mmCIF file of the N, C-alpha and C atoms, coordinates in Angstrom:
data_MODEL
# 
_entry.id   MODEL 
# 
loop_
_atom_site.group_PDB 
_atom_site.id 
_atom_site.type_symbol 
_atom_site.label_atom_id 
_atom_site.label_alt_id 
_atom_site.label_comp_id 
_atom_site.label_asym_id 
_atom_site.label_entity_id 
_atom_site.label_seq_id 
_atom_site.pdbx_PDB_ins_code 
_atom_site.Cartn_x 
_atom_site.Cartn_y 
_atom_site.Cartn_z 
_atom_site.occupancy 
_atom_site.B_iso_or_equiv 
_atom_site.pdbx_formal_charge 
_atom_site.auth_seq_id 
_atom_site.auth_comp_id 
_atom_site.auth_asym_id 
_atom_site.auth_atom_id 
_atom_site.pdbx_PDB_model_num 
ATOM 1   N N  . MET A 1 1  ? -9.268  27.417  25.270  1.00 0.00 ? 1  MET A N  1 
ATOM 2   C CA . MET A 1 1  ? -7.989  26.805  25.402  1.00 0.00 ? 1  MET A CA 1 
ATOM 3   C C  . MET A 1 1  ? -7.227  27.863  26.157  1.00 0.00 ? 1  MET A C  1 
ATOM 4   N N  . SER A 1 2  ? -6.163  27.765  27.276  1.00 0.00 ? 2  SER A N  1 
ATOM 5   C CA . SER A 1 2  ? -5.075  28.343  27.320  1.00 0.00 ? 2  SER A CA 1 
ATOM 6   C C  . SER A 1 2  ? -3.627  28.007  27.226  1.00 0.00 ? 2  SER A C  1 
ATOM 7   N N  . GLN A 1 3  ? -2.864  28.396  27.578  1.00 0.00 ? 3  GLN A N  1 
ATOM 8   C CA . GLN A 1 3  ? -1.892  27.824  26.813  1.00 0.00 ? 3  GLN A CA 1 
ATOM 9   C C  . GLN A 1 3  ? -0.751  26.997  27.582  1.00 0.00 ? 3  GLN A C  1 
ATOM 10  N N  . GLN A 1 4  ? -1.363  26.519  28.982  1.00 0.00 ? 4  GLN A N  1 
ATOM 11  C CA . GLN A 1 4  ? -1.262  25.433  30.589  1.00 0.00 ? 4  GLN A CA 1 
ATOM 12  C C  . GLN A 1 4  ? -1.593  24.810  29.470  1.00 0.00 ? 4  GLN A C  1 
ATOM 13  N N  . GLU A 1 5  ? -3.210  25.025  28.868  1.00 0.00 ? 5  GLU A N  1 
ATOM 14  C CA . GLU A 1 5  ? -4.138  23.279  28.488  1.00 0.00 ? 5  GLU A CA 1 
ATOM 15  C C  . GLU A 1 5  ? -3.273  22.603  27.343  1.00 0.00 ? 5  GLU A C  1 
ATOM 16  N N  . ASP A 1 6  ? -3.451  23.233  26.476  1.00 0.00 ? 6  ASP A N  1 
ATOM 17  C CA . ASP A 1 6  ? -2.872  23.081  25.422  1.00 0.00 ? 6  ASP A CA 1 
ATOM 18  C C  . ASP A 1 6  ? -1.476  22.428  25.474  1.00 0.00 ? 6  ASP A C  1 
ATOM 19  N N  . LEU A 1 7  ? -0.966  22.577  26.144  1.00 0.00 ? 7  LEU A N  1 
ATOM 20  C CA . LEU A 1 7  ? 0.677   21.826  26.400  1.00 0.00 ? 7  LEU A CA 1 
ATOM 21  C C  . LEU A 1 7  ? -0.017  21.109  28.123  1.00 0.00 ? 7  LEU A C  1 
ATOM 22  N N  . ALA A 1 8  ? -0.541  20.796  28.505  1.00 0.00 ? 8  ALA A N  1 
ATOM 23  C CA . ALA A 1 8  ? -0.916  19.673  29.003  1.00 0.00 ? 8  ALA A CA 1 
ATOM 24  C C  . ALA A 1 8  ? -1.331  18.389  28.275  1.00 0.00 ? 8  ALA A C  1 
ATOM 25  N N  . ALA A 1 9  ? -2.066  19.296  26.829  1.00 0.00 ? 9  ALA A N  1 
ATOM 26  C CA . ALA A 1 9  ? -3.236  18.244  26.396  1.00 0.00 ? 9  ALA A CA 1 
ATOM 27  C C  . ALA A 1 9  ? -2.126  17.031  25.929  1.00 0.00 ? 9  ALA A C  1 
ATOM 28  N N  . VAL A 1 10 ? -0.929  18.144  24.953  1.00 0.00 ? 10 VAL A N  1 
ATOM 29  C CA . VAL A 1 10 ? 0.476   17.996  24.370  1.00 0.00 ? 10 VAL A CA 1 
ATOM 30  C C  . VAL A 1 10 ? 0.671   16.771  24.827  1.00 0.00 ? 10 VAL A C  1 
ATOM 31  N N  . GLN A 1 11 ? 1.626   17.849  26.507  1.00 0.00 ? 11 GLN A N  1 
ATOM 32  C CA . GLN A 1 11 ? 2.489   16.082  27.203  1.00 0.00 ? 11 GLN A CA 1 
ATOM 33  C C  . GLN A 1 11 ? 1.362   14.334  27.286  1.00 0.00 ? 11 GLN A C  1 
ATOM 34  N N  . SER A 1 12 ? 0.624   14.718  27.540  1.00 0.00 ? 12 SER A N  1 
ATOM 35  C CA . SER A 1 12 ? -0.402  13.864  27.795  1.00 0.00 ? 12 SER A CA 1 
ATOM 36  C C  . SER A 1 12 ? -0.626  12.671  26.001  1.00 0.00 ? 12 SER A C  1 
ATOM 37  N N  . ARG A 1 13 ? -0.985  13.527  25.223  1.00 0.00 ? 13 ARG A N  1 
ATOM 38  C CA . ARG A 1 13 ? -1.105  12.767  23.626  1.00 0.00 ? 13 ARG A CA 1 
ATOM 39  C C  . ARG A 1 13 ? 0.184   12.240  23.476  1.00 0.00 ? 13 ARG A C  1 
ATOM 40  N N  . LEU A 1 14 ? 2.015   12.653  23.630  1.00 0.00 ? 14 LEU A N  1 
ATOM 41  C CA . LEU A 1 14 ? 3.022   12.398  23.919  1.00 0.00 ? 14 LEU A CA 1 
ATOM 42  C C  . LEU A 1 14 ? 3.550   10.775  24.773  1.00 0.00 ? 14 LEU A C  1 
ATOM 43  N N  . ASP A 1 15 ? 2.628   11.450  25.381  1.00 0.00 ? 15 ASP A N  1 
ATOM 44  C CA . ASP A 1 15 ? 3.040   10.566  27.101  1.00 0.00 ? 15 ASP A CA 1 
ATOM 45  C C  . ASP A 1 15 ? 2.956   8.795   25.916  1.00 0.00 ? 15 ASP A C  1 
ATOM 46  N N  . GLU A 1 16 ? 1.174   9.261   25.619  1.00 0.00 ? 16 GLU A N  1 
ATOM 47  C CA . GLU A 1 16 ? 0.480   7.793   25.389  1.00 0.00 ? 16 GLU A CA 1 
ATOM 48  C C  . GLU A 1 16 ? 1.023   7.476   24.086  1.00 0.00 ? 16 GLU A C  1 
ATOM 49  N N  . LEU A 1 17 ? 1.511   8.318   23.044  1.00 0.00 ? 17 LEU A N  1 
ATOM 50  C CA . LEU A 1 17 ? 2.601   8.217   22.056  1.00 0.00 ? 17 LEU A CA 1 
ATOM 51  C C  . LEU A 1 17 ? 3.680   7.143   22.674  1.00 0.00 ? 17 LEU A C  1 
ATOM 52  N N  . VAL A 1 18 ? 3.987   7.448   23.180  1.00 0.00 ? 18 VAL A N  1 
ATOM 53  C CA . VAL A 1 18 ? 5.248   6.541   24.287  1.00 0.00 ? 18 VAL A CA 1 
ATOM 54  C C  . VAL A 1 18 ? 4.609   5.064   24.364  1.00 0.00 ? 18 VAL A C  1 
ATOM 55  N N  . ARG A 1 19 ? 3.853   5.751   24.796  1.00 0.00 ? 19 ARG A N  1 
ATOM 56  C CA . ARG A 1 19 ? 3.461   4.252   26.195  1.00 0.00 ? 19 ARG A CA 1 
ATOM 57  C C  . ARG A 1 19 ? 3.147   2.789   24.668  1.00 0.00 ? 19 ARG A C  1 
ATOM 58  N N  . ARG A 1 20 ? 2.562   3.773   23.703  1.00 0.00 ? 20 ARG A N  1 
ATOM 59  C CA . ARG A 1 20 ? 1.735   3.118   22.326  1.00 0.00 ? 20 ARG A CA 1 
ATOM 60  C C  . ARG A 1 20 ? 3.479   2.450   21.866  1.00 0.00 ? 20 ARG A C  1 
ATOM 61  N N  . VAL A 1 21 ? 4.352   3.084   21.019  1.00 0.00 ? 21 VAL A N  1 
ATOM 62  C CA . VAL A 1 21 ? 5.995   2.792   21.072  1.00 0.00 ? 21 VAL A CA 1 
ATOM 63  C C  . VAL A 1 21 ? 6.357   1.673   21.710  1.00 0.00 ? 21 VAL A C  1 
ATOM 64  N N  . GLY A 1 22 ? 5.962   2.360   23.002  1.00 0.00 ? 22 GLY A N  1 
ATOM 65  C CA . GLY A 1 22 ? 7.036   0.454   23.887  1.00 0.00 ? 22 GLY A CA 1 
ATOM 66  C C  . GLY A 1 22 ? 5.749   -0.616  23.634  1.00 0.00 ? 22 GLY A C  1 
ATOM 67  N N  . GLN A 1 23 ? 4.990   -0.324  23.715  1.00 0.00 ? 23 GLN A N  1 
ATOM 68  C CA . GLN A 1 23 ? 3.900   -1.657  22.859  1.00 0.00 ? 23 GLN A CA 1 
ATOM 69  C C  . GLN A 1 23 ? 4.432   -2.116  21.877  1.00 0.00 ? 23 GLN A C  1 
ATOM 70  N N  . LEU A 1 24 ? 4.345   -1.785  21.352  1.00 0.00 ? 24 LEU A N  1 
ATOM 71  C CA . LEU A 1 24 ? 4.479   -2.125  19.810  1.00 0.00 ? 24 LEU A CA 1 
ATOM 72  C C  . LEU A 1 24 ? 5.825   -2.862  19.330  1.00 0.00 ? 24 LEU A C  1 
ATOM 73  N N  . GLU A 1 25 ? 6.604   -2.183  20.473  1.00 0.00 ? 25 GLU A N  1 
ATOM 74  C CA . GLU A 1 25 ? 9.039   -2.557  20.651  1.00 0.00 ? 25 GLU A CA 1 
ATOM 75  C C  . GLU A 1 25 ? 8.350   -4.126  21.238  1.00 0.00 ? 25 GLU A C  1 
ATOM 76  N N  . GLN A 1 26 ? 7.387   -3.843  22.116  1.00 0.00 ? 26 GLN A N  1 
ATOM 77  C CA . GLN A 1 26 ? 7.786   -5.109  22.444  1.00 0.00 ? 26 GLN A CA 1 
ATOM 78  C C  . GLN A 1 26 ? 7.678   -6.159  21.724  1.00 0.00 ? 26 GLN A C  1 
ATOM 79  N N  . THR A 1 27 ? 5.832   -6.094  21.048  1.00 0.00 ? 27 THR A N  1 
ATOM 80  C CA . THR A 1 27 ? 5.036   -7.009  20.278  1.00 0.00 ? 27 THR A CA 1 
ATOM 81  C C  . THR A 1 27 ? 6.558   -7.311  18.910  1.00 0.00 ? 27 THR A C  1 
ATOM 82  N N  . VAL A 1 28 ? 6.760   -6.029  18.808  1.00 0.00 ? 28 VAL A N  1 
ATOM 83  C CA . VAL A 1 28 ? 8.253   -7.153  17.290  1.00 0.00 ? 28 VAL A CA 1 
ATOM 84  C C  . VAL A 1 28 ? 9.030   -7.940  17.915  1.00 0.00 ? 28 VAL A C  1 
ATOM 85  N N  . GLU A 1 29 ? 9.546   -7.488  19.672  1.00 0.00 ? 29 GLU A N  1 
ATOM 86  C CA . GLU A 1 29 ? 10.573  -8.671  19.643  1.00 0.00 ? 29 GLU A CA 1 
ATOM 87  C C  . GLU A 1 29 ? 10.311  -9.617  20.152  1.00 0.00 ? 29 GLU A C  1 
ATOM 88  N N  . ALA A 1 30 ? 8.908   -9.696  20.819  1.00 0.00 ? 30 ALA A N  1 
ATOM 89  C CA . ALA A 1 30 ? 7.979   -11.047 20.678  1.00 0.00 ? 30 ALA A CA 1 
ATOM 90  C C  . ALA A 1 30 ? 8.092   -11.968 18.868  1.00 0.00 ? 30 ALA A C  1 
ATOM 91  N N  . LEU A 1 31 ? 7.966   -11.302 17.977  1.00 0.00 ? 31 LEU A N  1 
ATOM 92  C CA . LEU A 1 31 ? 7.700   -12.128 17.231  1.00 0.00 ? 31 LEU A CA 1 
ATOM 93  C C  . LEU A 1 31 ? 8.662   -12.333 16.593  1.00 0.00 ? 31 LEU A C  1 
ATOM 94  N N  . ARG A 1 32 ? 10.083  -11.713 16.566  1.00 0.00 ? 32 ARG A N  1 
ATOM 95  C CA . ARG A 1 32 ? 11.374  -11.633 16.668  1.00 0.00 ? 32 ARG A CA 1 
ATOM 96  C C  . ARG A 1 32 ? 12.471  -13.694 16.865  1.00 0.00 ? 32 ARG A C  1 
ATOM 97  N N  . ALA A 1 33 ? 11.641  -12.689 18.608  1.00 0.00 ? 33 ALA A N  1 
ATOM 98  C CA . ALA A 1 33 ? 11.364  -13.895 19.094  1.00 0.00 ? 33 ALA A CA 1 
ATOM 99  C C  . ALA A 1 33 ? 11.395  -15.466 18.855  1.00 0.00 ? 33 ALA A C  1 
ATOM 100 N N  . SER A 1 34 ? 10.302  -15.525 18.144  1.00 0.00 ? 34 SER A N  1 
ATOM 101 C CA . SER A 1 34 ? 8.949   -17.022 17.328  1.00 0.00 ? 34 SER A CA 1 
ATOM 102 C C  . SER A 1 34 ? 9.912   -17.253 16.883  1.00 0.00 ? 34 SER A C  1 
ATOM 103 N N  . GLY A 1 35 ? 10.687  -17.128 15.774  1.00 0.00 ? 35 GLY A N  1 
ATOM 104 C CA . GLY A 1 35 ? 11.324  -17.262 14.443  1.00 0.00 ? 35 GLY A CA 1 
ATOM 105 C C  . GLY A 1 35 ? 10.725  -16.990 12.844  1.00 0.00 ? 35 GLY A C  1 
ATOM 106 N N  . PRO A 1 36 ? 11.354  -16.833 12.528  1.00 0.00 ? 36 PRO A N  1 
ATOM 107 C CA . PRO A 1 36 ? 10.985  -16.707 11.075  1.00 0.00 ? 36 PRO A CA 1 
ATOM 108 C C  . PRO A 1 36 ? 9.749   -17.215 11.121  1.00 0.00 ? 36 PRO A C  1 
ATOM 109 N N  . VAL A 1 37 ? 8.738   -16.205 10.667  1.00 0.00 ? 37 VAL A N  1 
ATOM 110 C CA . VAL A 1 37 ? 7.519   -16.260 9.622   1.00 0.00 ? 37 VAL A CA 1 
ATOM 111 C C  . VAL A 1 37 ? 7.675   -17.333 8.011   1.00 0.00 ? 37 VAL A C  1 
ATOM 112 N N  . THR A 1 38 ? 7.004   -18.075 7.795   1.00 0.00 ? 38 THR A N  1 
ATOM 113 C CA . THR A 1 38 ? 7.243   -18.728 6.568   1.00 0.00 ? 38 THR A CA 1 
ATOM 114 C C  . THR A 1 38 ? 6.108   -17.491 5.868   1.00 0.00 ? 38 THR A C  1 
ATOM 115 N N  . ALA A 1 39 ? 5.549   -17.824 4.361   1.00 0.00 ? 39 ALA A N  1 
ATOM 116 C CA . ALA A 1 39 ? 4.969   -16.940 3.834   1.00 0.00 ? 39 ALA A CA 1 
ATOM 117 C C  . ALA A 1 39 ? 3.312   -18.232 3.620   1.00 0.00 ? 39 ALA A C  1 
ATOM 118 N N  . ALA A 1 40 ? 3.553   -19.166 3.763   1.00 0.00 ? 40 ALA A N  1 
ATOM 119 C CA . ALA A 1 40 ? 2.230   -20.060 4.436   1.00 0.00 ? 40 ALA A CA 1 
ATOM 120 C C  . ALA A 1 40 ? 1.907   -20.011 5.088   1.00 0.00 ? 40 ALA A C  1 
ATOM 121 N N  . ALA A 1 41 ? 2.317   -19.637 6.077   1.00 0.00 ? 41 ALA A N  1 
ATOM 122 C CA . ALA A 1 41 ? 2.517   -19.594 8.421   1.00 0.00 ? 41 ALA A CA 1 
ATOM 123 C C  . ALA A 1 41 ? 1.755   -18.489 8.230   1.00 0.00 ? 41 ALA A C  1 
ATOM 124 N N  . ALA A 1 42 ? 2.670   -17.654 7.931   1.00 0.00 ? 42 ALA A N  1 
ATOM 125 C CA . ALA A 1 42 ? 1.227   -16.588 7.973   1.00 0.00 ? 42 ALA A CA 1 
ATOM 126 C C  . ALA A 1 42 ? -0.260  -15.952 7.614   1.00 0.00 ? 42 ALA A C  1 
ATOM 127 N N  . ALA A 1 43 ? -0.110  -16.991 5.650   1.00 0.00 ? 43 ALA A N  1 
ATOM 128 C CA . ALA A 1 43 ? -1.346  -17.413 5.447   1.00 0.00 ? 43 ALA A CA 1 
ATOM 129 C C  . ALA A 1 43 ? -2.240  -18.296 4.935   1.00 0.00 ? 43 ALA A C  1 
ATOM 130 N N  . PRO A 1 44 ? -2.514  -18.907 5.623   1.00 0.00 ? 44 PRO A N  1 
ATOM 131 C CA . PRO A 1 44 ? -2.740  -20.354 5.341   1.00 0.00 ? 44 PRO A CA 1 
ATOM 132 C C  . PRO A 1 44 ? -3.090  -20.603 4.440   1.00 0.00 ? 44 PRO A C  1 
ATOM 133 N N  . ALA A 1 45 ? -4.457  -19.727 3.895   1.00 0.00 ? 45 ALA A N  1 
ATOM 134 C CA . ALA A 1 45 ? -5.359  -20.255 2.712   1.00 0.00 ? 45 ALA A CA 1 
ATOM 135 C C  . ALA A 1 45 ? -5.054  -19.108 1.860   1.00 0.00 ? 45 ALA A C  1 
ATOM 136 N N  . ALA A 1 46 ? -3.631  -18.588 1.769   1.00 0.00 ? 46 ALA A N  1 
ATOM 137 C CA . ALA A 1 46 ? -3.492  -17.984 0.116   1.00 0.00 ? 46 ALA A CA 1 
ATOM 138 C C  . ALA A 1 46 ? -2.701  -19.338 -0.293  1.00 0.00 ? 46 ALA A C  1 
ATOM 139 N N  . LYS A 1 47 ? -3.073  -18.679 -1.401  1.00 0.00 ? 47 LYS A N  1 
ATOM 140 C CA . LYS A 1 47 ? -2.703  -19.445 -2.972  1.00 0.00 ? 47 LYS A CA 1 
ATOM 141 C C  . LYS A 1 47 ? -0.890  -19.335 -3.188  1.00 0.00 ? 47 LYS A C  1 
ATOM 142 N N  . VAL A 1 48 ? -0.370  -19.661 -3.579  1.00 0.00 ? 48 VAL A N  1 
ATOM 143 C CA . VAL A 1 48 ? 0.676   -18.925 -4.532  1.00 0.00 ? 48 VAL A CA 1 
ATOM 144 C C  . VAL A 1 48 ? 1.110   -19.407 -5.700  1.00 0.00 ? 48 VAL A C  1 
ATOM 145 N N  . ARG A 1 49 ? 0.519   -18.157 -6.715  1.00 0.00 ? 49 ARG A N  1 
ATOM 146 C CA . ARG A 1 49 ? 0.602   -18.846 -7.823  1.00 0.00 ? 49 ARG A CA 1 
ATOM 147 C C  . ARG A 1 49 ? 2.260   -18.936 -8.269  1.00 0.00 ? 49 ARG A C  1 
ATOM 148 N N  . THR A 1 50 ? 2.582   -20.052 -8.996  1.00 0.00 ? 50 THR A N  1 
ATOM 149 C CA . THR A 1 50 ? 4.179   -20.276 -9.518  1.00 0.00 ? 50 THR A CA 1 
ATOM 150 C C  . THR A 1 50 ? 4.051   -20.143 -10.612 1.00 0.00 ? 50 THR A C  1 
ATOM 151 N N  . GLU A 1 51 ? 3.223   -20.345 -11.776 1.00 0.00 ? 51 GLU A N  1 
ATOM 152 C CA . GLU A 1 51 ? 3.099   -20.085 -13.264 1.00 0.00 ? 51 GLU A CA 1 
ATOM 153 C C  . GLU A 1 51 ? 3.284   -19.187 -14.081 1.00 0.00 ? 51 GLU A C  1 
ATOM 154 N N  . LEU A 1 52 ? 3.556   -18.833 -14.915 1.00 0.00 ? 52 LEU A N  1 
ATOM 155 C CA . LEU A 1 52 ? 3.354   -17.192 -15.744 1.00 0.00 ? 52 LEU A CA 1 
ATOM 156 C C  . LEU A 1 52 ? 3.153   -17.247 -16.616 1.00 0.00 ? 52 LEU A C  1 
ATOM 157 N N  . VAL A 1 53 ? 2.692   -16.077 -17.316 1.00 0.00 ? 53 VAL A N  1 
ATOM 158 C CA . VAL A 1 53 ? 1.441   -15.949 -18.340 1.00 0.00 ? 53 VAL A CA 1 
ATOM 159 C C  . VAL A 1 53 ? 2.443   -15.173 -19.409 1.00 0.00 ? 53 VAL A C  1 
ATOM 160 N N  . THR A 1 54 ? 2.552   -15.397 -20.821 1.00 0.00 ? 54 THR A N  1 
ATOM 161 C CA . THR A 1 54 ? 3.769   -15.834 -21.518 1.00 0.00 ? 54 THR A CA 1 
ATOM 162 C C  . THR A 1 54 ? 2.666   -14.317 -22.659 1.00 0.00 ? 54 THR A C  1 
ATOM 163 N N  . ILE A 1 55 ? 2.803   -12.794 -23.398 1.00 0.00 ? 55 ILE A N  1 
ATOM 164 C CA . ILE A 1 55 ? 1.825   -11.622 -23.362 1.00 0.00 ? 55 ILE A CA 1 
ATOM 165 C C  . ILE A 1 55 ? 2.863   -12.357 -24.604 1.00 0.00 ? 55 ILE A C  1 
ATOM 166 N N  . PRO A 1 56 ? 2.377   -12.322 -26.389 1.00 0.00 ? 56 PRO A N  1 
ATOM 167 C CA . PRO A 1 56 ? 2.301   -12.877 -27.094 1.00 0.00 ? 56 PRO A CA 1 
ATOM 168 C C  . PRO A 1 56 ? 3.861   -11.313 -27.700 1.00 0.00 ? 56 PRO A C  1 
ATOM 169 N N  . ASP A 1 57 ? 4.470   -10.969 -28.753 1.00 0.00 ? 57 ASP A N  1 
ATOM 170 C CA . ASP A 1 57 ? 5.486   -9.813  -28.961 1.00 0.00 ? 57 ASP A CA 1 
ATOM 171 C C  . ASP A 1 57 ? 4.297   -9.413  -30.398 1.00 0.00 ? 57 ASP A C  1 
ATOM 172 N N  . ALA A 1 58 ? 3.321   -9.861  -30.655 1.00 0.00 ? 58 ALA A N  1 
ATOM 173 C CA . ALA A 1 58 ? 1.970   -9.250  -32.373 1.00 0.00 ? 58 ALA A CA 1 
ATOM 174 C C  . ALA A 1 58 ? 1.703   -8.345  -31.122 1.00 0.00 ? 58 ALA A C  1 
ATOM 175 N N  . PRO A 1 59 ? 1.301   -7.232  -32.193 1.00 0.00 ? 59 PRO A N  1 
ATOM 176 C CA . PRO A 1 59 ? 1.259   -6.058  -32.137 1.00 0.00 ? 59 PRO A CA 1 
ATOM 177 C C  . PRO A 1 59 ? -0.745  -6.152  -31.665 1.00 0.00 ? 59 PRO A C  1 
ATOM 178 N N  . TYR A 1 60 ? -0.639  -5.422  -31.439 1.00 0.00 ? 60 TYR A N  1 
ATOM 179 C CA . TYR A 1 60 ? -2.540  -5.513  -30.790 1.00 0.00 ? 60 TYR A CA 1 
ATOM 180 C C  . TYR A 1 60 ? -3.216  -5.245  -31.663 1.00 0.00 ? 60 TYR A C  1 
ATOM 181 N N  . ASP A 1 61 ? -5.123  -5.739  -32.310 1.00 0.00 ? 61 ASP A N  1 
ATOM 182 C CA . ASP A 1 61 ? -5.507  -5.494  -33.286 1.00 0.00 ? 61 ASP A CA 1 
ATOM 183 C C  . ASP A 1 61 ? -5.857  -3.767  -33.292 1.00 0.00 ? 61 ASP A C  1 
ATOM 184 N N  . ASN A 1 62 ? -5.535  -2.843  -34.516 1.00 0.00 ? 62 ASN A N  1 
ATOM 185 C CA . ASN A 1 62 ? -5.873  -1.487  -34.546 1.00 0.00 ? 62 ASN A CA 1 
ATOM 186 C C  . ASN A 1 62 ? -7.514  -1.101  -34.373 1.00 0.00 ? 62 ASN A C  1 
ATOM 187 N N  . ALA A 1 63 ? -7.996  -2.405  -33.818 1.00 0.00 ? 63 ALA A N  1 
ATOM 188 C CA . ALA A 1 63 ? -9.637  -2.895  -34.112 1.00 0.00 ? 63 ALA A CA 1 
ATOM 189 C C  . ALA A 1 63 ? -9.850  -2.676  -32.795 1.00 0.00 ? 63 ALA A C  1 
ATOM 190 N N  . LEU A 1 64 ? -8.917  -2.667  -31.440 1.00 0.00 ? 64 LEU A N  1 
ATOM 191 C CA . LEU A 1 64 ? -9.422  -2.179  -30.445 1.00 0.00 ? 64 LEU A CA 1 
ATOM 192 C C  . LEU A 1 64 ? -9.471  -1.760  -29.445 1.00 0.00 ? 64 LEU A C  1 
ATOM 193 N N  . TRP A 1 65 ? -8.469  -0.524  -30.888 1.00 0.00 ? 65 TRP A N  1 
ATOM 194 C CA . TRP A 1 65 ? -8.453  1.810   -30.131 1.00 0.00 ? 65 TRP A CA 1 
ATOM 195 C C  . TRP A 1 65 ? -9.361  2.067   -30.497 1.00 0.00 ? 65 TRP A C  1 
ATOM 196 N N  . THR A 1 66 ? -9.873  1.545   -31.795 1.00 0.00 ? 66 THR A N  1 
ATOM 197 C CA . THR A 1 66 ? -11.199 2.145   -32.207 1.00 0.00 ? 66 THR A CA 1 
ATOM 198 C C  . THR A 1 66 ? -12.031 3.531   -31.428 1.00 0.00 ? 66 THR A C  1 
ATOM 199 N N  . ASP A 1 67 ? -12.362 4.437   -31.379 1.00 0.00 ? 67 ASP A N  1 
ATOM 200 C CA . ASP A 1 67 ? -13.165 5.658   -30.963 1.00 0.00 ? 67 ASP A CA 1 
ATOM 201 C C  . ASP A 1 67 ? -12.389 5.536   -29.429 1.00 0.00 ? 67 ASP A C  1 
ATOM 202 N N  . SER A 1 68 ? -11.807 4.903   -28.622 1.00 0.00 ? 68 SER A N  1 
ATOM 203 C CA . SER A 1 68 ? -11.104 4.984   -27.923 1.00 0.00 ? 68 SER A CA 1 
ATOM 204 C C  . SER A 1 68 ? -9.956  6.518   -27.927 1.00 0.00 ? 68 SER A C  1 
ATOM 205 N N  . ASP A 1 69 ? -10.500 7.678   -26.402 1.00 0.00 ? 69 ASP A N  1 
ATOM 206 C CA . ASP A 1 69 ? -9.221  8.901   -26.449 1.00 0.00 ? 69 ASP A CA 1 
ATOM 207 C C  . ASP A 1 69 ? -8.163  8.845   -25.992 1.00 0.00 ? 69 ASP A C  1 
ATOM 208 N N  . ASP A 1 70 ? -7.276  9.425   -25.910 1.00 0.00 ? 70 ASP A N  1 
ATOM 209 C CA . ASP A 1 70 ? -6.197  9.319   -24.776 1.00 0.00 ? 70 ASP A CA 1 
ATOM 210 C C  . ASP A 1 70 ? -5.944  10.249  -23.492 1.00 0.00 ? 70 ASP A C  1 
ATOM 211 N N  . GLU A 1 71 ? -6.042  9.386   -22.324 1.00 0.00 ? 71 GLU A N  1 
ATOM 212 C CA . GLU A 1 71 ? -6.497  10.634  -21.210 1.00 0.00 ? 71 GLU A CA 1 
ATOM 213 C C  . GLU A 1 71 ? -5.409  11.344  -21.007 1.00 0.00 ? 71 GLU A C  1 
ATOM 214 N N  . GLY A 1 72 ? -6.282  12.800  -21.423 1.00 0.00 ? 72 GLY A N  1 
ATOM 215 C CA . GLY A 1 72 ? -6.007  13.698  -20.401 1.00 0.00 ? 72 GLY A CA 1 
ATOM 216 C C  . GLY A 1 72 ? -5.258  14.913  -22.249 1.00 0.00 ? 72 GLY A C  1 
ATOM 217 N N  . LEU A 1 73 ? -4.776  13.632  -23.569 1.00 0.00 ? 73 LEU A N  1 
ATOM 218 C CA . LEU A 1 73 ? -4.931  14.549  -24.114 1.00 0.00 ? 73 LEU A CA 1 
ATOM 219 C C  . LEU A 1 73 ? -6.052  14.791  -25.873 1.00 0.00 ? 73 LEU A C  1 
ATOM 220 N N  . GLY A 1 74 ? -6.780  14.176  -25.702 1.00 0.00 ? 74 GLY A N  1 
ATOM 221 C CA . GLY A 1 74 ? -8.357  14.397  -25.744 1.00 0.00 ? 74 GLY A CA 1 
ATOM 222 C C  . GLY A 1 74 ? -8.243  14.227  -26.873 1.00 0.00 ? 74 GLY A C  1 
ATOM 223 N N  . VAL A 1 75 ? -9.443  13.937  -27.586 1.00 0.00 ? 75 VAL A N  1 
ATOM 224 C CA . VAL A 1 75 ? -9.782  12.899  -29.431 1.00 0.00 ? 75 VAL A CA 1 
ATOM 225 C C  . VAL A 1 75 ? -8.656  12.175  -30.383 1.00 0.00 ? 75 VAL A C  1 
ATOM 226 N N  . ARG A 1 76 ? -8.686  11.700  -30.500 1.00 0.00 ? 76 ARG A N  1 
ATOM 227 C CA . ARG A 1 76 ? -6.946  10.913  -31.457 1.00 0.00 ? 76 ARG A CA 1 
ATOM 228 C C  . ARG A 1 76 ? -7.523  11.566  -32.993 1.00 0.00 ? 76 ARG A C  1 
ATOM 229 N N  . ASP A 1 77 ? -6.184  11.997  -33.537 1.00 0.00 ? 77 ASP A N  1 
ATOM 230 C CA . ASP A 1 77 ? -6.422  13.280  -34.919 1.00 0.00 ? 77 ASP A CA 1 
ATOM 231 C C  . ASP A 1 77 ? -7.056  14.942  -34.819 1.00 0.00 ? 77 ASP A C  1 
ATOM 232 N N  . ARG A 1 78 ? -6.892  14.721  -33.077 1.00 0.00 ? 78 ARG A N  1 
ATOM 233 C CA . ARG A 1 78 ? -7.657  16.530  -33.208 1.00 0.00 ? 78 ARG A CA 1 
ATOM 234 C C  . ARG A 1 78 ? -6.316  16.602  -32.169 1.00 0.00 ? 78 ARG A C  1 
ATOM 235 N N  . HIS A 1 79 ? -5.764  18.026  -32.031 1.00 0.00 ? 79 HIS A N  1 
ATOM 236 C CA . HIS A 1 79 ? -5.442  19.417  -31.454 1.00 0.00 ? 79 HIS A CA 1 
ATOM 237 C C  . HIS A 1 79 ? -5.283  19.137  -30.103 1.00 0.00 ? 79 HIS A C  1 
ATOM 238 N N  . ALA A 1 80 ? -4.894  19.011  -28.866 1.00 0.00 ? 80 ALA A N  1 
ATOM 239 C CA . ALA A 1 80 ? -4.880  19.147  -27.516 1.00 0.00 ? 80 ALA A CA 1 
ATOM 240 C C  . ALA A 1 80 ? -5.191  20.462  -27.434 1.00 0.00 ? 80 ALA A C  1 
ATOM 241 N N  . PRO A 1 81 ? -6.350  21.184  -26.086 1.00 0.00 ? 81 PRO A N  1 
ATOM 242 C CA . PRO A 1 81 ? -6.900  22.266  -26.299 1.00 0.00 ? 81 PRO A CA 1 
ATOM 243 C C  . PRO A 1 81 ? -5.373  23.266  -25.513 1.00 0.00 ? 81 PRO A C  1 
# 
């Protein structure tokens, strides 16, 4: 491709980008004009969980970590390379 063809292709894509950004701005303006959207209206099938899960402060059982490796550090009780 010649330099003129490259510039024409870039200009064409830039024009398309400007057109699509304009469309996006119009869509955003229309959504803002329609009023605030609540979470329930945006996703009516979604359930909102409000319950909290309590995590105990007691230490974990050390048996959970038997034969585990620290990622990137190698095997426990050995020096990293």
